[in-house]
C-alpha positions in Angstrom: -10.7 204.6 30.1 -13.9 203.7 31.8 -17.1 205.6 32.2 -16.4 208.8 34.2 -19.1 211.0 35.7 -21.3 209.9 32.8 -24.8 208.6 34.0 -26.6 206.4 31.5 -30.2 205.8 32.4 -29.7 202.1 32.0 -26.8 202.0 34.4 -28.4 204.3 36.8 -31.8 202.6 37.0 -30.9 199.0 36.4 -27.2 198.8 36.9 -26.9 196.5 33.9 -24.0 194.3 34.7 -22.5 192.8 31.6 -25.3 194.2 29.5 -26.8 190.8 28.6 -30.0 190.6 26.5 -32.3 187.9 25.0 -34.7 187.5 22.2 -38.5 187.3 22.5 -38.6 183.8 21.1 -37.0 182.4 24.2 -39.8 183.6 26.5 -42.3 181.3 28.0 -46.0 182.3 27.8 -46.1 185.7 29.3 -48.0 185.7 32.7 -51.0 187.8 33.5 -50.5 190.3 36.3 -52.8 189.8 39.4 -55.8 192.1 39.8 -54.4 193.8 43.0 -53.5 197.4 43.7 -49.8 196.7 43.3 -50.4 194.5 40.2 -52.5 197.2 38.6 -50.0 199.9 39.2 -47.1 197.8 37.9 -49.2 196.9 34.8 -50.1 200.6 34.3 -46.5 201.7 34.4 -45.3 198.9 32.1 -48.0 199.8 29.5 -47.1 203.5 29.3 -43.4 202.7 29.5 -43.5 200.1 26.7 -45.8 202.3 24.5 -43.0 204.9 24.3 -45.5 207.8 24.6 -43.6 210.3 26.7 -46.6 212.5 27.7 -48.8 209.5 28.7 -46.0 208.2 30.9 -45.5 211.7 32.4 -49.3 211.8 33.2 -49.2 208.4 34.8 -46.3 209.3 37.0 -47.8 212.7 37.9 -51.0 210.9 39.1 -49.5 207.8 40.7 -45.8 208.4 41.5 -45.0 212.1 41.3 -41.6 211.9 43.1 -40.3 209.7 40.2 -40.6 212.7 37.8 -37.2 213.7 39.1 -35.9 210.6 37.2 -38.0 211.2 34.1 -35.2 211.9 31.7 -33.2 208.9 32.9 -36.3 206.8 32.6 -36.8 208.0 29.0 -33.2 207.1 28.2 -33.9 203.6 29.7 -36.9 203.2 27.4 -34.8 204.1 24.4 -32.0 201.8 25.3 -34.1 198.8 26.3 -37.0 199.0 24.0 -39.3 198.3 26.9 -39.8 195.3 29.2 -41.7 192.0 29.1 -42.8 190.2 32.2 -41.3 186.7 32.5 -42.7 185.7 35.9 -44.7 186.9 38.9 -42.3 186.0 41.7 -44.3 187.5 44.6 -47.7 189.1 45.0 -49.6 190.8 47.9 -52.2 193.5 47.6 -49.5 196.2 48.3 -46.4 194.7 46.8 -45.6 192.8 43.6 -42.2 191.4 42.5 -41.8 190.6 38.8 -39.0 189.1 36.8 -38.7 191.2 33.6 -36.5 191.3 30.5 -35.5 194.1 28.2 -36.8 193.8 24.7 -33.7 195.0 22.9 -31.4 192.7 24.8 -30.9 189.7 27.1 -30.9 191.4 30.5 -33.2 190.1 33.2 -34.0 192.1 36.3 -36.3 191.8 39.3 -38.8 194.7 39.4 -40.5 195.4 42.7 -43.5 197.8 43.0 -44.9 198.8 46.4 -48.1 200.9 46.8 -49.9 202.7 49.6 -52.5 200.4 51.3 -55.3 203.0 51.1 -57.0 204.2 47.8 -55.9 205.5 45.4 -52.9 203.2 46.1 -50.2 205.6 45.1 -46.9 204.1 44.3 -44.4 204.2 47.2 -41.4 202.9 45.3 -39.9 201.1 42.4 -36.8 198.8 42.7 -34.8 197.2 40.0 -32.2 194.5 40.6 -30.2 192.7 37.9 -30.5 189.0 37.9 -28.4 186.2 36.3 -30.0 184.1 33.5 -30.3 180.6 35.0 -32.7 177.7 35.2 -36.0 178.1 33.3 -34.8 181.4 31.7 -31.4 180.2 30.6 -30.6 181.1 27.0 -30.2 178.1 24.6 -26.8 177.7 22.9 -27.0 177.8 19.1 -25.2 176.2 16.3 -22.7 178.4 14.5 -25.1 179.0 11.6 -28.0 179.7 13.9 -25.8 182.2 15.9 -24.8 184.1 12.7 -28.4 184.2 11.5 -29.8 185.4 14.9 -26.9 187.9 15.3 -27.6 189.5 11.9 -31.2 189.9 12.9 -30.4 191.4 16.3 -27.9 193.9 14.9 -30.3 194.9 12.2 -32.9 195.6 14.9 -30.4 197.7 16.9 -29.2 199.6 13.8 -32.8 200.4 12.9 -33.3 202.2 16.1 -29.8 203.8 16.1 -28.5 201.8 19.0 -25.5 200.3 17.2 -22.9 201.7 14.8 -19.6 199.9 14.5 -18.0 196.6 13.4 -18.4 193.0 14.5 -16.0 190.1 13.8 -16.3 186.4 15.0 -13.6 183.8 14.3 -13.7 180.1 15.1 -10.3 178.5 15.5 -8.7 181.3 13.5 -11.3 181.2 10.7 -13.6 184.2 10.3 -17.2 183.2 10.3 -18.8 186.6 10.6 -17.5 190.1 9.8 -19.6 193.1 9.1 -19.6 196.9 9.7 -22.7 199.1 10.3 -23.6 202.7 10.5 -21.5 205.8 10.0 -17.9 206.6 11.0 -18.6 210.3 10.4 -22.3 211.4 10.4 -21.5 214.8 9.0 -19.6 213.5 6.0 -21.7 210.4 5.7 -18.7 208.2 5.8 -19.6 204.5 6.5 -18.0 202.3 9.0 -16.0 199.5 7.5 -13.9 196.6 8.8 -10.9 198.9 8.4 -12.4 201.7 10.5 -10.3 202.5 13.6 -12.4 202.8 16.7 -11.3 204.3 20.0 -10.7 201.5 22.6 -11.2 203.0 26.0 -10.0 200.6 28.6 -9.4 197.8 26.1 -5.9 199.2 25.9 -5.2 197.8 29.4 -4.7 194.5 27.8 -1.7 195.8 25.9 -0.3 197.4 29.1 -0.7 194.1 31.0 1.1 192.1 28.2 3.9 194.6 28.2 4.3 194.3 32.0 4.3 190.5 31.9 6.9 190.6 29.2 9.2 192.5 31.5 8.4 190.1 34.3 9.2 187.2 32.0 12.6 188.6 31.2 13.4 189.2 34.9 13.3 193.0 34.6 10.2 193.3 36.9 9.1 191.5 40.0 5.3 191.2 40.5 5.6 191.2 44.2 7.9 194.3 44.4 6.6 197.7 45.3 6.4 200.2 42.5 8.9 202.4 44.4 11.6 199.9 43.5 11.3 201.1 39.9 10.0 204.7 40.3 12.5 205.7 42.9 11.5 209.3 43.0 7.7 208.7 43.3 6.2 211.5 45.3 3.9 209.6 47.7 6.0 207.3 49.8 3.0 205.2 51.0 2.1 204.3 47.4 5.8 203.8 46.5 6.5 201.5 49.4 3.2 199.6 49.7 1.6 199.1 46.3 3.0 196.2 44.3 3.2 195.7 40.5 0.7 192.8 40.9 -1.7 195.1 42.8 -1.6 197.6 40.0 -2.4 194.8 37.5 -5.4 193.6 39.5 -6.9 197.0 40.7 -6.2 196.2 44.3 -3.6 198.9 45.1 -6.0 201.7 46.0 -4.4 204.1 43.5 -7.7 205.7 42.4 -8.9 207.2 39.2 -7.6 209.9 36.8 -11.0 211.2 35.7 -12.9 213.9 37.5 -12.6 217.7 38.0 -8.8 217.7 37.9 -8.8 215.8 34.6 -11.5 218.1 33.1 -9.5 221.2 34.0 -6.2 219.9 32.7 -7.4 217.6 29.9 -5.5 219.1 27.0 -2.3 219.7 29.1 -2.0 216.1 30.1 0.2 215.1 27.1 2.6 212.5 28.6 2.3 209.8 31.2 4.6 211.8 33.5 2.1 214.7 33.3 -0.5 212.5 35.0 2.1 211.5 37.7 2.8 215.2 38.4 -0.9 215.8 38.8 -1.8 212.8 40.9 1.4 211.6 42.4 1.0 213.2 45.8 -2.2 211.2 46.5 -2.0 208.4 49.1 -3.7 205.0 48.7 -7.5 205.1 49.0 -7.4 201.9 51.1 -4.8 199.4 52.5 -3.2 198.1 49.3 -4.3 194.5 48.7 -7.3 194.7 50.9 -10.0 195.2 48.3 -10.7 195.6 44.6 -11.5 199.0 43.1 -11.1 199.8 39.4 -8.1 202.1 39.1 -7.2 203.9 35.8 -4.3 205.6 37.6 -2.9 202.2 38.5 -2.6 201.3 34.9 -1.2 204.7 34.1 1.6 204.0 36.6 2.2 200.6 34.9 2.9 202.5 31.7 5.4 204.7 33.5 7.1 201.6 34.9 7.3 200.1 31.4 9.0 203.2 30.2 11.4 203.3 33.2 12.4 199.6 32.9 12.5 199.2 29.1 14.1 202.6 28.3 11.5 203.2 25.6 8.4 205.3 25.6 5.2 203.4 26.4 4.0 203.9 22.8 7.2 202.7 21.2 7.4 199.7 23.5 3.9 198.4 22.7 4.5 199.1 19.0 7.7 197.1 18.9 6.9 194.3 21.4 3.1 193.8 20.8 1.7 195.3 17.7 4.6 194.4 15.3 4.9 190.7 16.5 1.2 190.3 16.2 1.0 191.9 12.8 -1.2 194.8 14.0 -0.8 197.6 11.5 -3.8 199.8 12.3 -3.4 200.1 16.1 -1.8 203.1 17.8 -2.4 206.1 20.2 -1.6 209.1 18.1 -2.8 212.4 19.7 -6.3 213.6 18.9 -5.1 216.7 17.2 -3.4 214.6 14.5 -5.2 213.3 11.4 -5.5 209.5 11.5 -6.8 207.8 8.5 -10.0 205.8 9.0 -10.4 206.9 12.6 -14.1 207.2 13.4 -15.9 210.1 15.1 -17.3 209.0 18.5 -20.9 210.0 19.2 -22.5 210.5 22.6 -26.0 211.5 23.8 -24.9 214.4 26.0 -28.4 215.9 26.1 -30.2 212.5 26.2 -31.9 213.0 22.8 -29.4 213.5 19.9 -26.0 212.2 19.0 -23.2 214.7 19.4 -19.4 214.3 18.7 -17.4 213.4 21.8 -14.5 215.7 21.0 -14.7 217.8 24.1 -14.4 214.7 26.4 -11.3 213.1 24.8 -7.9 213.2 26.4 -5.0 214.7 24.4 -3.8 211.2 23.8 -4.5 207.6 24.8 -2.5 206.3 27.7 -1.5 203.0 29.3 -4.8 203.2 31.2 -6.9 203.4 28.1 -7.4 205.1 24.8 -5.8 204.7 21.4 -7.6 203.0 18.6 -7.7 199.8 16.6 -9.8 197.7 14.2 -11.7 194.5 14.7 -9.2 192.8 12.4 -6.2 194.0 14.4 -7.7 192.9 17.7 -8.3 189.4 16.2 -4.6 189.4 15.4 -3.8 190.4 19.0 -5.9 187.6 20.3 -4.3 185.1 17.9 -0.8 186.2 18.9 -1.7 185.8 22.5 -3.1 182.4 22.1 -0.2 181.1 20.0 2.3 182.4 22.6 3.9 184.9 20.2 3.8 187.6 22.9 4.4 185.6 26.1 5.5 182.1 27.1 2.6 179.8 27.8 2.8 180.0 31.6 2.8 183.8 31.5 -0.1 183.9 29.1 -2.1 181.7 31.5 -1.0 183.9 34.4 -2.1 187.0 32.4 -5.6 185.7 31.6 -6.6 183.7 34.7 -8.9 185.5 37.1 -7.3 186.5 40.4 -9.8 188.8 42.2 -13.6 188.6 42.5 -15.3 191.9 41.5 -18.8 193.2 42.1 -19.4 193.2 38.3 -19.8 189.4 37.9 -16.3 188.6 36.6 -12.9 187.9 38.0 -10.1 190.3 37.3 -6.8 188.8 36.1 -3.8 191.0 35.0 -5.5 193.5 32.7 -8.0 190.9 31.6 -11.5 190.1 32.8 -12.5 186.4 33.1 -16.0 185.1 33.4 -18.1 182.0 32.7 -21.2 183.1 30.8 -23.9 180.6 30.2 -21.4 177.8 30.8 -18.7 179.2 28.5 -15.4 180.6 29.9 -14.2 183.7 28.2 -11.5 186.3 28.9 -10.7 189.7 27.4 -11.5 193.3 28.3 -14.1 195.9 27.5 -13.8 199.7 27.1 -16.4 202.4 27.5 -16.5 206.2 27.6 -18.7 208.8 26.0 -18.9 208.0 22.3 -17.0 204.8 22.4 -17.6 201.1 23.5 -15.7 197.9 22.6 -15.3 194.3 23.7 -12.8 191.6 22.9 -13.6 188.1 24.1 -11.5 185.0 23.8 -13.4 181.8 24.5 -10.8 178.9 24.3 -13.2 176.0 25.1 -15.3 176.3 21.9 -12.5 178.0 20.1 -14.2 181.4 19.4 -12.8 184.9 19.4 -15.0 187.9 18.8 -14.6 191.6 18.7 -17.2 194.3 18.7 -16.3 198.0 18.4 -18.7 200.9 18.3 -18.5 204.7 18.0 -21.5 205.2 20.2 -22.0 205.3 24.0 -22.0 202.1 26.0 -23.6 199.7 26.0 -23.7 199.7 22.2 -20.9 197.2 21.7 -21.3 195.4 25.0 -25.0 194.5 24.2 -23.9 192.8 21.0 -20.9 191.1 22.5 -23.0 189.6 25.3 -25.7 188.5 22.8 -22.9 186.4 21.1 -21.4 185.1 24.4 -24.8 183.9 25.7 -25.4 181.8 22.5 -22.0 180.5 21.6 -22.0 176.9 20.4 -20.8 174.5 23.1 -17.6 172.6 22.4 
């Protein structure tokens, strides 16, 4: 799964691509803001925002930017998630406009913050604009040694746990040897059950990696053709345009235009959608959203269809296939997709901030069962086993592993999409894997073959709880 109809203030206001963050110690001397109308308004907002005093910020906006009060709750969530902002640089300054480069205090994310004001006194604010920026040049984050990375990571996670922004488990391995493994927070807040390295966390879209491996296994054995339309295998598929035009490869790369599965129809039928075929019955009449192959758009339904194709071609249920051909060969004993109404040992409760203030269980948002598009659960240790099996070619022959994990399509999110894997170079280090996020769950698996690192972060809180930690690691990995 991915985020569906779920607006986080950070995403809404900053569109935090990749959720990267960095520590205060890497900042140069903080600049003074110019004594101009725009500079003073920017300074005034930053001061009340960073102070965390809700009423003083409300008073500031009421006086200087009343239209922004419509976004007050999202701005409050942004303050909670970021810890405030520091100014790195004044990029542009005129009396009525100032452009600042800022960073969040609880992470590594940089953004361009533009403030424009009215030319006449009292210089009311006309607009704020936030734009995410990559970390390059003078603001690039230094690579650390392994021991330095572990030390700084411990400190950062402790800071996040202290303000209730992380609950989960983290594991880092270098060339197969675990160098950091620790769990934090509670798996069940009502029962006060702590998270451990054995805790099973819901995966969201991370499950797409298993679906992609299953698909490539069938390609490898000659049972599937990447270039063939899905109608070659699902001969009774309802929409003939989708059946005849959308290829297996386009499903794997989110370029088929097959759309999502989340929205009003899902919400209405959530507990009745018990099998992959149930989803096809609900959505199978839809035509493609665009000419297949013409663009990239994330499609949970496309990966749902891949699961149906795996079932058709293999003669097994999707769940049995991935168990027998992925989990068992990899030695993964704690990974599955049993229905939510079944008791699963060590499965954590997911917590979401549905009202923006307190953590609530995410039970009412969960599907009946995880699918080939996402869902299910695993542990950090099992996902390390999956990464190891993939890298040692236990699951696929080398050429198919390379095909699986090499980026094919540029996305607007700063990475290339391969076949069920995301590939990106972060701070000079190439990594591939996949993340997952939905209310009350967030996870990341990253495999970085150059320096030999694999790391897994799983959380039972809203995004970007795990993504923030994973990107902290990626940005500082030792160079080979």
